[in-house]
C-alpha positions as CSV (number, residue, x, y, z in Angstrom):
1,M,76.0,137.7,134.6
2,T,75.5,134.0,134.3
3,S,77.5,132.4,131.4
4,T,75.5,130.4,128.9
5,P,76.7,126.9,128.0
6,T,78.0,128.3,124.7
7,D,80.0,131.0,126.5
8,T,81.4,128.5,128.9
9,G,82.4,126.2,126.0
10,L,84.2,129.1,124.2
11,D,85.9,130.2,127.4
12,R,87.2,126.7,127.9
13,A,88.4,126.6,124.3
14,L,90.2,129.9,124.8
15,D,91.8,128.6,128.0
16,D,93.0,125.4,126.3
17,F,94.4,127.4,123.4
18,S,96.0,130.1,125.5
19,D,97.8,127.6,127.7
20,L,99.2,125.8,124.6
21,R,99.9,128.9,122.5
22,P,103.6,129.2,123.3
23,R,104.2,125.6,122.2
24,L,102.1,126.0,119.1
25,F,104.1,129.1,118.2
26,G,107.3,127.1,118.9
27,I,106.3,124.4,116.4
28,A,105.2,126.9,113.7
29,Y,108.4,129.0,114.1
30,R,110.7,126.0,113.9
31,M,108.9,124.9,110.8
32,L,108.6,128.2,109.0
33,G,111.6,130.3,110.3
34,A,109.6,133.5,110.2
35,V,107.8,135.1,113.2
36,A,105.0,136.7,111.3
37,D,104.2,133.5,109.4
38,A,104.3,131.5,112.6
39,E,101.9,134.0,114.3
40,D,99.6,134.0,111.4
41,L,99.5,130.2,111.4
42,V,98.8,130.1,115.2
43,Q,96.0,132.6,114.7
44,D,94.5,130.4,111.9
45,V,94.6,127.5,114.4
46,W,92.6,129.5,116.9
47,V,90.0,130.5,114.3
48,K,89.6,126.8,113.3
49,W,89.5,125.7,116.9
50,Q,86.9,128.2,118.1
51,S,84.6,127.3,115.1
52,Y,85.2,123.6,115.2
53,P,81.7,122.1,115.3
54,D,82.4,119.1,117.5
55,R,84.9,120.7,119.9
56,V,83.1,119.5,123.0
57,S,83.8,115.9,122.0
58,V,87.6,116.4,121.7
59,R,89.0,114.5,124.7
60,D,92.6,115.8,124.2
61,P,92.5,119.4,123.2
62,A,96.3,119.7,123.5
63,G,96.9,116.8,121.1
64,F,94.2,118.1,118.7
65,L,95.7,121.6,118.6
66,I,99.3,120.4,118.2
67,T,98.2,118.0,115.4
68,M,96.4,120.8,113.6
69,T,99.3,123.2,114.0
70,T,101.8,120.7,112.7
71,R,99.7,119.7,109.7
72,L,99.1,123.3,108.8
73,A,102.8,124.1,109.2
74,I,103.7,121.2,106.8
75,N,101.4,122.7,104.2
76,A,102.7,126.2,104.8
77,T,106.3,125.0,104.6
78,Q,105.7,123.6,101.2
79,T,104.3,127.0,100.1
80,A,107.2,128.9,101.7
81,R,109.7,126.8,99.9
82,V,108.2,127.8,96.6
83,R,108.4,131.5,97.5
84,R,112.1,131.1,98.6
85,E,113.0,129.8,95.2
86,T,112.8,133.5,94.0
87,Y,114.5,134.9,97.2
88,I,117.4,137.1,96.5
89,G,120.6,135.6,98.0
90,P,120.8,133.1,100.8
91,W,117.6,132.8,102.9
92,L,118.2,132.6,106.7
93,P,115.6,132.1,109.4
94,E,114.4,135.3,111.2
95,P,116.3,135.5,114.6
96,V,114.1,135.6,117.7
97,D,114.9,136.8,121.2
98,T,115.1,133.9,123.6
99,G,116.5,135.9,126.5
100,S,113.1,136.2,128.1
101,D,111.8,132.8,126.9
102,P,114.8,130.5,126.6
103,A,112.9,127.5,125.4
104,L,110.5,129.4,123.1
105,G,107.5,127.4,124.4
106,A,109.3,124.1,124.4
107,E,110.4,121.8,127.2
108,R,113.8,121.9,125.5
109,A,115.4,124.5,123.2
110,A,116.3,122.0,120.6
111,A,115.9,122.6,116.9
112,L,116.0,126.4,117.5
113,E,119.7,127.3,116.8
114,I,120.0,129.1,113.4
115,A,122.6,126.5,112.2
116,V,120.1,123.7,112.8
117,L,117.1,125.5,111.2
118,V,119.2,126.1,108.1
119,V,119.9,122.4,107.8
120,L,116.2,121.5,108.5
121,E,115.2,123.8,105.6
122,K,116.8,121.3,103.2
123,M,114.7,118.4,104.5
124,T,111.2,117.4,103.5
125,P,108.4,119.0,105.6
126,T,107.5,115.7,107.2
127,E,111.1,115.0,108.2
128,R,111.3,118.5,109.7
129,A,108.1,118.1,111.6
130,A,109.1,114.7,113.0
131,F,112.4,116.0,114.1
132,I,110.9,119.1,115.8
133,L,108.2,117.1,117.6
134,R,110.8,114.6,118.9
135,E,113.8,116.8,119.6
136,A,112.1,120.0,120.8
137,F,109.0,118.7,122.4
138,D,110.0,115.1,123.4
139,Y,107.0,113.6,121.6
140,P,106.9,109.8,121.7
141,Y,107.1,108.1,118.4
142,D,103.6,106.7,118.5
143,R,102.2,110.3,118.9
144,I,104.4,111.6,116.1
145,A,103.0,108.8,113.9
146,E,99.5,109.9,114.7
147,V,100.2,113.6,114.0
148,L,101.8,112.8,110.7
149,E,99.4,110.0,109.8
150,V,102.1,107.4,109.3
151,K,103.1,104.2,111.0
152,E,105.3,104.3,114.0
153,A,108.2,102.7,112.2
154,A,107.9,105.4,109.5
155,A,108.0,108.1,112.2
156,R,111.2,106.6,113.6
157,K,112.7,106.6,110.1
158,L,111.8,110.2,109.6
159,V,113.4,111.3,112.8
160,S,116.5,109.1,112.1
161,R,116.9,110.6,108.6
162,A,116.6,114.1,110.0
163,R,119.2,113.4,112.7
164,Q,121.6,112.0,110.1
165,G,121.1,115.2,108.0
166,I,121.9,117.3,111.0
167,D,124.9,115.2,111.9
168,S,126.3,115.2,108.4
169,E,126.5,119.0,108.3
170,R,127.1,119.9,111.9
171,H,129.6,118.7,114.4
172,S,128.9,118.5,118.2
173,P,127.7,122.0,119.3
174,V,129.9,123.9,121.7
175,D,128.6,125.3,125.0
176,D,127.5,128.9,125.4
177,D,130.8,130.0,127.0
178,Q,132.8,128.7,124.0
179,Q,130.3,130.1,121.6
180,R,130.6,133.6,123.2
181,R,134.4,133.3,123.3
182,L,134.7,132.4,119.6
183,L,132.2,135.1,118.5
184,G,134.1,137.6,120.6
185,A,137.4,136.6,119.0
186,F,135.8,136.8,115.5
187,L,134.5,140.3,116.3
188,R,137.9,141.6,117.3
189,A,139.6,140.2,114.2
190,A,136.8,141.3,111.9
191,R,136.7,144.9,113.2
192,A,140.5,145.1,112.8
193,G,140.4,143.5,109.3
194,D,143.1,141.1,110.5
195,F,143.3,138.4,107.8
196,D,145.7,136.2,109.8
197,D,143.6,136.1,112.9
198,L,140.5,135.5,110.9
199,E,142.1,132.6,109.0
200,A,143.3,131.1,112.2
201,L,139.8,131.1,113.7
202,F,138.1,129.4,110.8
203,A,137.7,125.7,110.0
204,A,138.8,124.6,106.6
205,E,135.3,124.5,105.1
206,V,133.9,127.6,106.9
207,A,130.9,129.2,105.2
208,S,129.6,132.7,105.4
209,Y,125.9,133.4,104.7
210,S,124.5,136.9,104.3
211,D,120.8,137.5,104.1
212,G,119.9,140.9,102.7
213,G,116.7,139.8,101.0
214,G,117.4,142.1,98.1
215,K,116.7,145.0,100.5
216,V,120.3,145.9,101.4
217,R,123.7,145.2,99.9
218,A,124.9,141.6,100.8
219,S,126.7,138.7,99.2
220,R,124.2,136.8,97.0
221,I,126.0,133.6,97.3
222,P,127.6,131.9,100.3
223,V,131.4,132.4,100.7
224,I,133.1,129.2,101.4
225,G,136.6,128.2,102.5
226,R,139.0,129.5,105.2
227,T,141.1,131.7,103.0
228,R,138.2,133.1,100.9
229,V,136.0,133.9,104.0
230,A,139.0,135.5,105.8
231,R,139.7,137.7,102.8
232,Y,136.0,138.5,102.4
233,V,135.5,139.6,106.0
234,A,138.8,141.6,106.1
235,A,137.9,143.4,102.8
236,F,134.9,145.2,104.2
237,A,136.2,145.9,107.6
238,S,137.1,149.5,106.8
239,H,133.5,150.5,106.1
240,F,131.2,147.9,107.6
241,W,132.2,148.5,111.2
242,T,132.5,152.3,111.1
243,G,130.3,153.8,113.8
244,A,128.9,150.4,114.7
245,T,128.2,149.4,118.3
246,I,127.9,145.8,119.4
247,E,125.2,144.5,121.8
248,W,125.3,140.9,123.0
249,V,121.9,139.2,122.8
250,D,120.5,135.7,123.4
251,A,118.8,134.8,120.1
252,N,117.6,131.3,119.1
253,G,119.0,130.0,122.3
254,R,122.6,131.0,121.7
255,P,124.9,134.0,122.3
256,S,124.9,136.4,119.3
257,V,125.2,140.2,118.7
258,L,123.1,143.0,117.4
259,L,124.9,145.7,115.5
260,R,123.7,149.3,115.7
261,R,124.7,152.5,114.0
262,D,123.3,155.8,115.2
263,G,121.0,153.9,117.5
264,S,119.4,151.8,114.7
265,V,119.9,148.1,114.3
266,F,121.4,147.3,110.9
267,A,122.6,143.7,111.4
268,W,122.5,140.6,113.6
269,L,125.5,138.2,113.7
270,A,126.0,134.7,114.9
271,V,128.5,131.9,114.4
272,G,128.6,128.2,114.5
273,A,131.5,126.2,115.7
274,V,133.1,122.9,114.6
275,D,134.8,122.6,117.9
276,G,135.9,124.8,120.8
277,E,138.6,126.5,118.6
278,H,137.2,126.9,115.1
279,I,134.2,128.6,113.5
280,D,132.5,126.8,110.6
281,R,129.5,129.0,110.0
282,I,128.9,132.7,110.0
283,F,125.4,134.1,109.7
284,W,124.8,137.7,108.8
285,M,121.2,138.9,109.0
286,L,121.0,142.2,107.2
287,N,117.5,142.1,105.9
288,P,115.6,144.9,107.7
289,D,112.4,143.0,107.5
290,K,113.9,140.3,109.7
291,L,115.5,142.6,112.2
292,G,112.6,144.7,113.4
293,R,111.0,142.3,115.8
294,L,114.2,141.2,117.4
295,A,115.3,144.9,117.8
296,A,111.9,145.8,119.3
297,S,112.1,142.8,121.7
298,I,115.6,143.6,122.9
299,G,114.7,147.3,123.4
300,P,116.9,150.4,123.4
301,A,120.6,149.9,123.0
302,E,122.9,149.4,126.0
303,E,126.4,150.2,124.9
304,S,128.6,147.1,124.6
305,T,131.8,146.1,123.0
306,A,133.3,142.9,121.7
307,Q,135.0,140.7,124.2
């Protein structure tokens, strides 16, 4: 069957979109921190792209689609921020499996670590978008300016402010081996309820964030400070870890663990480090709505223990 010009044009549009889809999802996820929201946004981009009346005149489909995705994500971020004002307890981004796609559709896996996404959440949507385009996708400043409809000097300032915000709340990241070692040490101390070992692992201003989303029992405020966090973690050791198995996973580009009980995932855990010796952030994902996709992506449990 011979394709009509219209069919050929739609086929080309689909090819352009499909080739770029991982990157579009990478932008949307980094902006929104939720897989379903990112997927919905990317689908919306496809609907708009296939029905765009002057599509054949678009000389740079990739640039067009990235611009559309970024602008829609900026609007969606503003809406999401309003919803999160009524969120029960700390809000954390939904963890994603990066074991099979380490860069999540990007040339570099920047702006993907949970600790970075948490800081980005505090920034304006345009600062966040500028930082993501620059750090995760290596966009030149003139293209960032076009996407955000600002002058190049303004684009540079947006990226600079975002970098300063990251640097002010986050020290130099440790490598994966150090990350894994620190998380392993934390798991051993936490399971034993060893207050002294926990306290020795923590930086002075360590903070623990637990996202239960009002669906399961979790601390509704961050716990901050070396002694308070050590006491907090030690206090629930006797029941939290009972029957739990630990499975190491690569999520958001960093070593982390899934916790299962009776074969079902009930938590995901990651830490941030201030240096190679001390933990300054602990992230507990307990909200079942944010665990399902990661658990499905990882697949059935393979028995593992803390190292």
